[in-house]
N, C-alpha and C positions, 0 to 999 in steps of 0.2 A: 504493500500500500504506500509506503514511504517513497519507493521508486516512481510509482505512478504519480504521486503528488509532485515530485520534483520534475518529472517529465512534462506535467501540465503547467509548470511554472507557478504553482500555488503556494503562497506564503501565509495564508489566512489561518488564524488559530482554530477555525472550525473546518479547515479543508478536508481533514480525514473523515469527518462526519458527512461532509458534502459529497465526497466520492462514494459513500455507501448508499446514497439515495437510490441508485439504479438496482440495488439488491432487493428492493421492495416494489411490489406492483403499485400502479396508480390507485387501485382500490384500497390497498393496505394503508397507503399514505393518507388518502382522503378520510378513512375511518378514524385515524388518530388525530387529525388536525384540530377538530373541535375539542377533543379531550385535552390536548396540549394547551390550546388557547384558554380553556377554563382554568387549568392549573396555573397558568401565568397570571390570569386575572385574580385568582384567589390568593396567590403567594407573592408574586413580584409587585403587583400594583399596591397592595396595602403597605408593603415595606417602603416603597418610594414615596407614597402619599404622606405617611407619618413622618418620614425623614424630612420632606420638604416643608411640612407644617411646622416642625420644630426649628428648621433653619430660618424660616421667615419670622418665627417668633423671636429668635435671637436678634434679628435686625430691628424688630419693633420694640424690643426691650428698652432701648434708649429713648424712644418716643414716649413710652409709658413712664419711665423714670423721670422724664422732664416735667411731667404733670405734677410732681411733688417737689421735694426740696433738693433734688439732685443738682440743679444749676447753682443755687446759692451755697450749698454745702461744699462744692468743689471750685467755687469762684469762677463760674463759666459765663459770666454776664457778657453782653455785647457780642462780638464776633467769635468769642471763644467757643460757645456751644456749637456754632456753625462749623467750626473747624473740628470739633470732636465728632460731629456727625459726618463730616467730609473725610476724615482721616481713615475711617473704615474703608472707604472706597479707594484711597491711595494704596492701602494694603492689598485690596482686591485687584487694582490696576497693576501693582508691582508683581503679583504672583499669577496673573491670568494666563500668560503664555507658558511659564514653567509648569503650571498646574495641568494644562492641556497636554504638554509633552509627557508628563508623568502618567496621565490617564492612558495614553497610547502605549507606553512602555511597561506599566505595572499592572498586576491583577486588579481589576476595577472594583470588585467587591471588597477586598481587603483594604485597598487604598481609601475607599469612601468611609468604611467603618473607622479607620484610624483618624481620619479628619474629624468625624463626629466626636470621637473621644477627646481630641485635643481642644476643639472649640468649647466643649462642655467645661473643661478645666479653666479655660480663659474666661468664660462667663462667670464662673464662681469667683474667680480672682477679682472681678469688678467690685465685689463687696468690700475688698480692702483698699480700694482706690482712695487716696487722700487729697490729691491735688490735680491741677490741670495737666502736668507732665505725665503723671502716672496713668491717667485715663486715656491720654493720647496714645501711649505705648500699647495699652491693652486693646484699644479699638483697632489700631494698625495691625496687630498680630491676628486679631479675630478676622479682619478682612482677608488676610493672607490665607488662612486655613478654611475660609468659606468660599474662596475663589474657585475651588475645584468642584463644589457640590452640584451646581446647576449643570455644567458640562458633563459631569459624571452621570447624572440622571438622564440627560439627553442621550448619551451613548448607550445607557442601559436599555432605554425604550427602543432605540434604533436596532439593537442587537436581538431583541425579542419579538418585536411586532412588525407587521407589514406596513407598507406605506399607507394603505387605506385605514388601518387600525390606529395609527399613531396620533392623528389630530385630537380625537376625543380623549384618548388616554393621557396625552400630554396636558390637555386642558383640565382633565380631572385632577392631576397632581398639582397643577398650578392653582386650580380652584381652592386647594387646601391652604393657599395664602389667606383666603377669606376665612377659613376655619381658624387660622392663626390669629387673625384680627378678632374673631369672636371670643376665642379662648383668652387671648391677651387682654382684651377689654374687661372681661369678667374677672380675670386674675388681678389686673391692675386695680380695678374697682374694689375687689375684696381685700387685697393686701393694704389698700389705702386706709382701711378701717382698723388695722392692727396697730395699736399704740402702746401696748404694755410689755414690749420686749426691747432688748438693747439695740436691735437693728432697726433702721429707719425703713420707711415704705419702699423707697427706691432700691435699697440694699436687698430687701426681701424679694423684689422682682427679679433681680439678677441671680440671686441664690436659687430660687425655685425653678426658674427656666434653665439654669445651668445644671441642676440636679436631674431635671427631666431628660435633658440631652445625654447626661452621663448614663442613666438607666437604659436609654435607647441604644447607646453605643454598645452596651453589653448584649442587648438583644440582637443587634445587627450582626455582630461577629461572634455571638455566643454559640454554645452547643445546640444541637437540634432539640426541638421540643415537640412531642407528639400531641396533637390536638385531635379531638374526636367531634365530629359534627353529624347531625342527623339530617339527611337530605333525601327527600322522596321515599320516606319510610325505610331507608337503608343506612346502616352505620358506616359512615365514610371517615376514613382515617387519612390524614395527610401530615406532611412534615413542614413545619415552619423553621427554616434554617437560616444561616447567614446568607447574604446576597451572593449568589454564584458569580464567578468571574466571566463565565460563558456557558454555552450549552454543554461543553465538554465536562464540566464538574458540577452540573446541576443535580443535586442529590434527590430532588423531588421528582425527577423524570427517569423513566427506564431508558435503557440504551436506545431502543427503537424510537422512543419519544424524543430523545435528543437529536436523532437524525431528522425526525419530522420537524422539530423546532428550527433546524437549519434550513430544511427544505422550504418551510413557510416563508422565511425572510429572504430566500435566495433571489426572488423576483424584485427585491428592492434594488438589485444591481449594484450594491455597494459592499458585498461581502459582510463579514462580521467584525473582524479586527485583525490588522497586521501591525506587528511591533516594529518593523523596519522603517526607519525615517528616510525619506527621499527628498533631497534638496530641490530636485526639479519640480516637485509638487508645491514646494514653498513658493517658488517663483510664479507658478501658475495661479496660486491663490492670490498673490499680490497684484496680479494683472487681470483678474476676473471681475468684470463689471457687476455680476450678480453679488459677489462677495461684498463689494463696496456699497452697493445699494442696501444690503442687509445690515452692514456695519453702521451705516449712517442712520438707519431706523433704530438700531441699538443705542446709538448716542442720544437720539431724541427721546426714546423711552426712558433712558437713564436719567435725563434731566427731569422728566416728570416724576419718576419714582423717587429720586433723591429729594425733591422738594416735598412731595406729599407724605412720604413715609416718615420723614424727620420733623415735619412741621405741622402734621395733622392736629396734634393736641393744641399747639400754639394758635393755629388758625381758629379752631372752635372756641378756645378761651377768649379770643378777641371778639367773638360774636356776643359775649356777655354771659358766659357760663363759668362755673367754678372749675377748679383743677380736677376734682374727682368726677364731676359730671362730664367734663371734656373727654376723660378716658372712656367712660361708659358710652358716650354718644358716638364713638367710633365703631361700635358693634354692628349697626346696620350696614356700614361700609363693607364689613366682612361678609354679611349675609348676601348682599348684592353680588359681590365678587364670587362667592361660592356657588351662586346660581347662574350668573351670566357667563362666566368663563367656560364651564362645561357645556353650556348651551351653544356657545360659539364653536366648540369642538365638535358637537353633533352636526351642526350646519356644515362645517368644513369636511366632516367625514362622509356624509351622505349626499352633499351637493357636489356636482362635477366641476372641478377646476374653479372653486370659489374661495380659496384661502386668502388670496390677495384682496379680493372683493370684500370678504368678511372683515379683514383688518381695516379697510377704508370705512366701512359702515359702522363698525363698533366704536371707532374713534370719535364718531359724532356724539356719542352719549356723554362721555366725560368732557368733551369740548363744550357741549351745551351747559354742563354743570359749572365749568370755569367761567363762562360768559355770565351765568347767573350770579356767581359770587362777585364778579367784577362790576356788575351793573346794579345789584340790589343794595339798598341802604341798610345800615345796621339796625334800623327799627324793625326790620323783618328778619329776626334772627333765626326763626325756624325754617324760613325759605333758604337762608344761607346754609344752615346745617344740612338741609335736604340736598342742596346742590353739591356740598362737599362729599356726601355719601356716594355720589356717582364716580368719584375718582378711583375707587377700587377696580373699576373696569379696565384700567391700564394693563392688568394682567393678561387680558385677552390678546391684544396685539403682540405683547412680549412672547407669549407661548406659541402663537401661530408663526411668528418669525423664527423661533427655535425650530419648529417643525419644518419650515422651508429650508433651514440650514441642514437638518439631518437628512431630508429626503432629496435635496437637489445638489448637494456637494458630495461627489464620489472621489475616492482616493483617500486613504486614511491619514496620510500626512497632510494633504490639502485640507481635509475636514478639520483636523486638529488645529492647523494654523487659522483657518476661517473661524472656528469656534473661539480660539484665543483672541483673535482680532475683535470679534464681536463683543466679548466680555471686557476687553481692554477699553473699547470705546464706550461700552455701557457703564463701566466704572467711572470713566472720565465724565460722562454725562451726569452720573449721580453726584460727583464732586461739584460740578457746575450747578446742579439743581439745589443742592444743600446751601450753596452760597448766594443764590439769587434772592433768597429770603433775607432781607435786611431788617433787623429788629427795629430800626428807626422808622420803618414804614408800617409797623404794627398799629392797628390790627388789620389794616386793609391790604397791605403787601401788593400794591398795584403793579410794580415793576416785575415781581415774581410771577404774578398771574398772567401778565402779558407774555413773559417768556414761556410759560407752560402752554398758552394758547398757540403761539407760533410753532412750538414743538409738535403739537398735534396736527397742525396744518402740514408741516413738513413730512410727518409719517404718511399721511394720506397721499401726498404727491409722490413720495418715493415708492410706496406700494404700487401705485398706478404704473410708474416707470418699470418696475420689476416685472409686473404682469405682461406689459407690452413686449419687453425683451424676451421673456421665456416663451410666449406664444410664437414670436418670430423664429426663435431658434428651433422649437419643435417642428414647425412647418418646414423649415430648411432641411432638417434631418429626415423628415418623411419623404421629401423630394429626393434625397440621396439614396434612400432605400429603393424607391421606385425606379430611379435611374439605373441602379445596379442590379435590377431584376431579382431582388431578394425578397422572399416572403416575410411578412411581419413576424410570423412565428419563429422563423429561422433567425431573424434579427434579434428577437427577444432572448432566445436561448443563448446566442453568442454574447449578448450583453450581460446575462447572468454569469457566465463563465469569466468574462472580463472583470466583473466585480470582484470575484474571488482571486483574480490575478492582481488586484489592487490598481486597476486602471482608474483614471479620473473621469469625471463626466465629460470633459473636453476630449479625452482620448477615446472614450467608449461611445462611438457614434450611434449605437443602439439604445443609449440612455435617453429617456424622455423626462422632461421636467414636470413636476407637479405644481400646478398653479394655485 
């Protein structure tokens, strides 16, 4: 088998399993596909959803802490708090490219579990922060170790799910950002009423969230746990284990199911994972117009996220609410995100070539909310709060752009570089977003709101340009297939094999872009 693998020029980590596909009949493969997908949805999806929920809760912890005495206790008045919010993203920016390099080179399950453990320790360490310098160091390090989590989860989804299945599932796990907001709002509100212990409310917030992450890191990389469920009057036993690195070491699948798992995603034309780094693909990523359009959308969404996630409490307090109420009033924001983002995923999954269009349409919702905040007077504070709740929808364009990255960039080095560039610019946008909110403009923040409005308009324009480019490229490639007198089926089969040979989307002319 190894000789055949070398003869085919396959370097993919799942190449051995891919070469076993022909040992099974089409009927045998078809019979197992639904079973495998159900197992993935029952095991992989809950793991990544909880992980993402906790990671976003980490980011929101600063926002909830700011609703209490965090700022005066650490002397963070003026622009100091803005820099504390921004330095997380400097760490994110600093480690974005190295993180994606490590994701390609190292076992992804073990790497992700290690990152969760380290950031849980850093969060607990926030409790001991005494001054401006100390909290800056902790936030920078936290940004470094969280820089790899989103691209890790993107890669995990791409290695387990087909193109058609990815949008909804990616939107589900990002929808858990909304669950983070719900949990964080209730947690922040509850801990704000604790006054009879040595720790202050903001310290308790960091401590509790840090401990939650610590427990989850143990679950993520811990020993297998046997769970028993009752399904359709049958006793169903399955194994919840640490996140597998690929189908090759997925304990919850039989050997045949591992082959089927690889066969399922083979039509993505991107393979599973190749550890070899190719300089030629780096150059291609830097010269690809698709990559730059996606990266610029990442920068714009970063500006929005950096502003809203760090100044949500301050904005609502400015409408005339108390600190503790400002924390609780962010809960509906999370509910809206938890409902809207997966809905956008359903539309993108079952609609044909509507991902770019969905991005453009969904951006109109928070854009309308920003215009409402910008134009409504402070006398109508509930109208202002209602408009602020719409800002959670920013998760929808973010996750749909991630899906466009995972499905339309082939070549593992190229995708690694493209992902790194996206998160680099996203981090830079978060830094800009955190600093366009000038406390001197409180409570209206007119300059910041204008910046966010321009960012949404930019996303809509860039998504439209991306759609036009990919439509043109798909039509050009269809013409080449026709001119070469090759059938569509033969072209698809060749494209699948080229994916396992680690060909890029530019090199693989059978590759078609998902719009």
